[in-house]
C-alpha positions in Angstrom: 1.8 -4.9 61.5 3.7 -1.6 61.8 4.2 -1.4 58.1 0.4 -1.5 57.6 -0.3 1.0 60.5 -2.2 -1.6 62.4 -2.7 -1.1 66.1 -3.0 -4.2 68.3 -5.7 -3.6 70.9 -5.3 -6.8 72.9 -2.6 -9.5 73.0 -3.3 -12.8 74.6 -0.1 -14.7 75.7 0.4 -18.2 74.3 0.4 -19.6 77.9 -3.3 -18.7 78.1 -5.0 -21.5 76.2 -8.2 -20.5 74.5 -10.5 -23.5 73.9 -13.8 -24.4 72.2 -16.0 -22.2 74.4 -13.7 -19.2 73.8 -13.8 -19.9 70.0 -17.6 -20.1 70.1 -17.8 -16.7 71.9 -15.6 -15.0 69.4 -17.5 -16.5 66.5 -20.9 -15.4 68.0 -19.7 -11.8 67.9 -18.5 -11.9 64.3 -20.4 -11.6 61.1 -17.9 -13.7 59.1 -14.7 -15.7 59.7 -11.9 -16.4 57.3 -9.8 -19.5 58.2 -6.4 -20.0 56.5 -4.5 -23.2 56.6 -1.5 -22.9 54.4 -2.7 -21.8 50.9 -6.3 -23.0 51.6 -8.7 -20.3 52.7 -12.3 -21.0 53.8 -14.9 -18.4 54.8 -17.7 -19.1 57.3 -20.6 -17.1 58.6 -20.6 -16.0 62.2 -23.2 -14.9 64.7 -26.4 -17.1 64.8 -25.5 -18.7 61.5 -22.2 -20.2 62.9 -21.9 -23.9 62.6 -20.0 -26.6 64.5 -17.8 -27.0 61.4 -16.8 -23.3 61.7 -15.8 -23.7 65.3 -13.9 -26.9 64.5 -11.9 -25.0 61.8 -10.9 -22.5 64.5 -9.2 -25.1 66.7 -5.9 -26.8 66.3 -5.1 -30.5 66.9 -4.8 -29.8 70.6 -8.3 -28.4 70.8 -7.0 -24.8 71.4 -7.7 -21.8 69.3 -5.3 -21.6 66.4 -2.8 -18.7 66.1 -2.7 -16.1 64.9 -6.3 -15.0 65.5 -7.3 -11.5 64.6 -10.5 -9.6 65.2 -11.0 -6.9 62.6 -14.3 -5.1 63.1 -16.9 -7.9 62.7 -14.5 -10.2 60.8 -12.4 -13.0 62.4 -9.1 -14.1 60.8 -7.8 -17.4 61.9 -4.4 -18.5 60.8 -2.4 -16.6 58.2 -2.7 -16.2 54.5 -1.2 -13.0 53.0 -3.9 -12.4 50.5 -6.7 -12.9 53.0 -4.9 -10.7 55.5 -4.3 -7.9 53.0 -8.0 -8.1 51.9 -9.3 -7.5 55.4 -6.8 -4.9 56.4 -6.9 -2.8 53.2 
């Protein structure tokens, strides 16, 4: 993050488990969401166009919000993929 001059506004400790309701609230505020699972990257619409499939993609097998989760303007990044990350932060 430092190499890209990115300032972290809020950090949520891993001990605070964010669940489905938290994921829905984040997605409702976003215009789009990019979910990365390994090399697979999927984009979803946010706001009123958000679907249950999009919320499901945000959650891990435990039902908690996947990490890392980043909010960049009106875009949500869930998981990590270097190309997706660089595309949003450049």
